[in-house]
C-alpha positions as CSV (number, residue, x, y, z in Angstrom):
1,M,52.0,137.7,79.3
2,T,53.8,135.0,81.3
3,A,55.5,135.5,84.6
4,T,58.9,135.6,83.0
5,E,58.1,138.3,80.4
6,A,58.8,141.9,81.3
7,P,55.9,144.3,81.2
8,G,55.7,146.0,77.8
9,T,57.3,143.1,75.9
10,S,55.8,140.5,73.6
11,P,56.4,136.8,74.0
12,T,59.3,137.1,71.5
13,G,61.0,139.6,73.7
14,S,60.5,142.6,71.4
15,I,59.0,145.8,72.7
16,A,55.2,145.7,72.4
17,P,53.6,148.7,70.6
18,A,51.7,151.1,72.8
19,A,48.0,150.4,73.1
20,P,46.0,152.7,70.8
21,A,43.6,153.4,73.7
22,A,46.5,154.7,75.8
23,A,47.6,157.0,73.0
24,A,44.1,158.2,72.5
25,L,43.8,159.0,76.2
26,T,47.0,161.0,76.1
27,A,45.8,163.0,73.1
28,D,42.3,163.6,74.7
29,A,43.8,164.7,78.0
30,G,45.9,167.3,76.2
31,A,42.9,168.6,74.2
32,A,40.7,168.7,77.3
33,S,43.3,170.8,79.2
34,G,43.8,173.2,76.4
35,T,47.4,172.2,75.8
36,A,48.9,170.5,72.8
37,P,49.2,166.7,73.0
38,A,52.6,165.3,73.9
39,V,54.9,164.9,71.0
40,G,56.9,161.7,70.7
41,P,56.4,158.2,72.0
42,T,54.4,157.6,75.1
43,L,54.5,154.6,77.5
44,A,51.6,152.3,77.5
45,A,50.0,151.5,80.8
46,G,52.1,148.9,82.5
47,A,55.2,149.6,80.4
48,P,58.4,150.0,82.3
49,S,59.6,153.6,82.8
50,A,63.1,154.9,83.1
51,A,62.7,154.4,86.9
52,G,61.9,150.8,86.4
53,G,58.6,149.0,85.9
54,D,58.7,147.3,89.2
55,G,59.1,150.5,91.2
56,S,62.9,150.1,91.6
57,R,65.3,152.7,90.4
58,H,66.7,150.6,87.6
59,S,65.2,147.6,85.8
60,H,67.8,146.8,83.1
61,P,69.8,143.6,84.2
62,R,73.1,145.4,83.8
63,H,72.3,147.2,87.1
64,R,72.4,143.8,88.8
65,V,75.9,142.9,87.6
66,D,78.4,142.7,90.5
67,E,81.1,145.2,89.8
68,L,83.6,143.3,91.8
69,L,83.1,140.2,89.6
70,T,83.5,142.1,86.3
71,S,87.3,141.5,86.5
72,P,88.1,138.3,84.5
73,V,90.6,137.2,87.2
74,R,88.2,137.7,90.1
75,L,85.4,136.0,88.2
76,S,87.7,133.1,87.3
77,L,88.8,132.9,91.0
78,V,85.3,132.8,92.4
79,A,84.1,130.4,89.7
80,A,87.0,128.0,90.5
81,L,86.2,128.2,94.3
82,S,82.6,127.6,93.6
83,R,83.4,124.0,92.4
84,A,85.4,123.0,95.5
85,D,85.1,123.1,99.3
86,E,88.6,124.5,99.6
87,I,91.5,125.2,97.3
88,E,95.2,125.7,98.2
89,F,96.6,129.0,96.9
90,G,99.2,127.5,94.6
91,V,96.7,125.1,93.0
92,L,94.3,128.0,92.4
93,R,97.1,130.2,91.0
94,D,98.0,127.5,88.5
95,R,94.4,126.7,87.6
96,I,93.5,130.3,86.7
97,E,97.0,131.0,85.3
98,V,98.1,134.1,87.2
99,S,101.1,135.1,89.2
100,D,101.3,135.0,93.0
101,S,101.1,138.8,93.2
102,V,98.1,139.1,90.9
103,L,96.2,136.3,92.8
104,S,97.1,138.0,96.2
105,K,95.8,141.4,95.1
106,Q,92.5,140.0,93.7
107,L,92.0,137.8,96.8
108,A,92.5,140.8,99.1
109,Q,89.6,142.6,97.3
110,L,87.3,139.5,97.5
111,E,88.2,138.9,101.1
112,A,87.4,142.5,102.0
113,A,84.0,142.1,100.4
114,G,83.4,138.9,102.3
115,Y,83.3,136.7,99.2
116,V,86.3,134.6,100.1
117,A,87.6,133.2,103.4
118,V,91.3,132.7,103.8
119,R,92.8,130.1,106.1
120,K,96.5,129.9,106.8
121,G,98.4,126.9,108.2
122,Y,101.2,124.5,107.7
123,L,101.6,121.4,105.6
124,G,104.5,119.7,107.3
125,K,106.9,122.6,107.9
126,R,105.7,124.6,104.9
127,P,103.3,127.5,105.2
128,R,100.1,127.1,103.1
129,T,97.0,129.2,102.4
130,W,93.7,127.7,101.7
131,L,90.8,129.5,100.1
132,T,87.0,129.0,100.4
133,L,84.1,130.7,98.7
134,S,81.8,132.1,101.4
135,A,78.0,131.9,101.3
136,E,77.9,135.6,100.4
137,G,80.4,135.0,97.6
138,R,78.3,132.1,96.2
139,V,75.1,134.3,96.3
140,A,77.0,137.1,94.6
141,L,78.3,134.8,91.8
142,N,74.9,133.3,91.2
143,Q,73.3,136.8,91.0
144,H,76.1,138.1,88.7
145,L,75.7,135.1,86.4
146,A,71.9,135.5,86.3
147,A,72.3,139.2,85.4
148,L,74.7,138.3,82.6
149,E,72.3,135.7,81.3
150,A,69.4,138.2,81.4
151,I,71.5,140.7,79.4
152,V,72.4,138.1,76.7
153,A,68.7,137.0,76.6
154,G,67.7,140.6,75.9
155,E,65.5,141.0,79.0
């Protein structure tokens, strides 16, 4: 097993069959205690359990998806901001093809989470709003994308 393979999986990513020795131990333990052996599949030693093979509560990559970034508009917004130091509100609005009100609402949620920083100022006499992806937002985007890739890869 390589470092990138999950316990209990084969190199092709399919679930590895339980080891015969582990099944025999389970059957012998039941016979020795006077109870009937467990019926149904058993987990091989080292196989992930429902609580997670690494001791965490959940091991499926869907549990690492950032719920805030599951919205296509918020994901588009954060992705666009990740490719620039700063983007003006109107430019971002046009780039992701949403209305002012939709962009404002989504930005408010991202700003509250600390993913986006908002700077207001003037360009000449006109008020402008500039947006920046925070370090926390960049980490959240990268972790979200990694979780999506793991789901698609069948990990």
